NUTOR-589375 format. One line per field, with one value per residue (C-alpha): residue in one letter; x, y, z. Coordinates in nm, 4 decimals, decimal comma, padded with zeros to 6 digits. Example, Ala and Ser with C-alpha at 12.3 -4.5 7.8 and 13.67 -1.06 7.14 Angstrom:
<lumlos>
residuo: a/s
east: 01,2300/01,3670
north: -00,4500/-00,1060
up: 00,7800/00,7140
</lumlos>
This chain:
<lumlos>
residuo: m/p/k/s/f/f/i/g/e/f/e/q/l/v/l/l/n/l/l/q/l/g/d/e/a/y/a/l/p/l/r/n/r/l/d/d/v/t/g/r/k/v/a/r/g/a/l/y/r/t/l/e/r/l/e/q/k/n/l/l/e/w/e/l/e/d/n/v/s/s/r/g/g/h/p/r/r/k/y/g/v/t/a/d/g/v/a/a/l/k/a/a/r/e/a/l/l/e/l/w/s/g/l/e/e/v/l/e
east: 02,7147/02,7745/02,4557/02,4023/02,2973/02,0201/01,7588/01,4723/01,0941/01,0424/01,3697/01,3314/00,9802/01,1526/01,3773/01,1378/00,9378/01,2356/01,2627/00,8657/00,9288/01,2563/01,2913/01,0245/01,2473/01,2182/01,1880/00,8559/00,7242/00,8582/00,6432/00,2981/00,3544/00,4540/00,1547/-00,0761/00,0564/00,1379/-00,1500/-00,0131/00,1280/00,5370/00,7370/00,9421/01,2241/01,1577/01,2102/01,4932/01,6754/01,6607/01,6994/02,0488/02,1228/02,0174/02,3062/02,5390/02,4905/02,5829/02,2323/02,1128/02,2737/02,1267/02,2239/02,1468/01,9445/01,9895/01,7152/01,3904/01,1580/00,9031/01,0925/01,1895/01,4877/01,6269/01,8034/01,6286/01,7793/01,7117/01,7656/01,8308/01,8637/02,2451/02,3268/02,4078/02,0440/01,8764/02,0921/01,9662/01,6203/01,6628/01,8350/01,5219/01,2084/01,4402/01,4336/01,0572/00,9765/01,1184/00,9878/00,5696/00,6796/00,4696/00,2057/-00,0593/-00,2564/-00,2474/-00,2282/-00,5926
north: 00,7739/00,5232/00,5193/00,1471/00,2031/00,1292/00,1600/-00,0194/00,0254/00,0168/00,1465/00,4800/00,5268/00,4873/00,8032/01,0255/00,9359/01,0850/01,4000/01,4634/01,4257/01,6539/01,7296/01,4192/01,1785/00,9582/00,5730/00,5735/00,8395/00,6867/00,3212/00,5187/00,7559/00,4444/00,2729/00,5522/00,6387/00,2742/00,1729/-00,1734/-00,2245/-00,2056/-00,4651/-00,3290/-00,5460/-00,4828/-00,1256/-00,1417/-00,3444/-00,1477/00,1776/-00,0109/-00,1288/00,2416/00,3338/00,0946/00,3116/00,6132/00,7018/00,8015/00,8736/00,9600/01,1027/01,0575/01,2580/01,2466/01,2852/01,2576/01,3340/01,2070/00,8685/00,8499/01,0329/00,7609/00,8886/00,7593/00,8565/01,1027/00,9938/01,2155/01,1438/01,2269/01,3765/01,0407/00,9761/01,2500/01,1662/00,8062/00,9129/01,1339/00,8369/00,6045/00,8977/00,9285/00,5833/00,5333/00,7884/00,6743/00,3431/00,5083/00,7343/00,6560/00,4368/00,6971/00,5271/00,1330/00,2719/00,4856
up: -00,8991/-01,1169/-01,3957/-01,3214/-01,0035/-00,9128/-00,6000/-00,5267/-00,4734/-00,0974/-00,0682/-00,3077/-00,0854/00,1932/00,1218/-00,0184/00,3306/00,4793/00,2238/00,3377/00,6992/00,6990/01,1091/01,2426/00,9761/01,3300/01,2002/01,3628/01,1884/00,8592/00,9765/00,9942/00,6777/00,4756/00,5922/00,5172/00,2277/00,0337/00,2656/00,3411/00,7223/00,6601/00,9252/01,1696/01,0498/00,7477/00,7943/00,9906/00,7444/00,4698/00,6665/00,6861/00,3998/00,2707/00,5267/00,3959/00,0548/00,1454/00,0253/00,3744/00,7442/01,0873/01,4368/01,7228/01,9759/02,3198/02,5935/02,4512/02,7038/02,5190/02,5068/02,8431/02,8522/02,5619/02,2003/01,8828/01,5557/01,3268/00,9310/00,6290/00,2997/00,2143/-00,1745/-00,3539/-00,2455/-00,3991/-00,6720/-00,7112/-00,6746/-00,9476/-01,1696/-01,0420/-01,1590/-01,4637/-01,5259/-01,5078/-01,7029/-01,9815/-01,9875/-01,8766/-02,2068/-02,4440/-02,2260/-02,1651/-02,4080/-02,2875/-01,9217/-01,8689
</lumlos>
């Protein structure tokens, strides 16, 4: 992944939450967790646009699960973070840690 590649705050939140959700990485649990963790309401459209953008960047993938009894048999997408997604998160973390470094006194 190129060093200049950068993902935004919301993209980072989505990818990190997908990793945290593991086997429950579906849109509704993701949206609920984002609401809980950030303390702000996540619009459905914003979430789906972000998921599509992350897929286009090859940072996440999804598979369709059929015959979900809790959904009346309707399929749903299960999301997963790709190796490129993990690399993008690592790069973002390193950049942020570098920027935070030495500012403890100012920010406390």
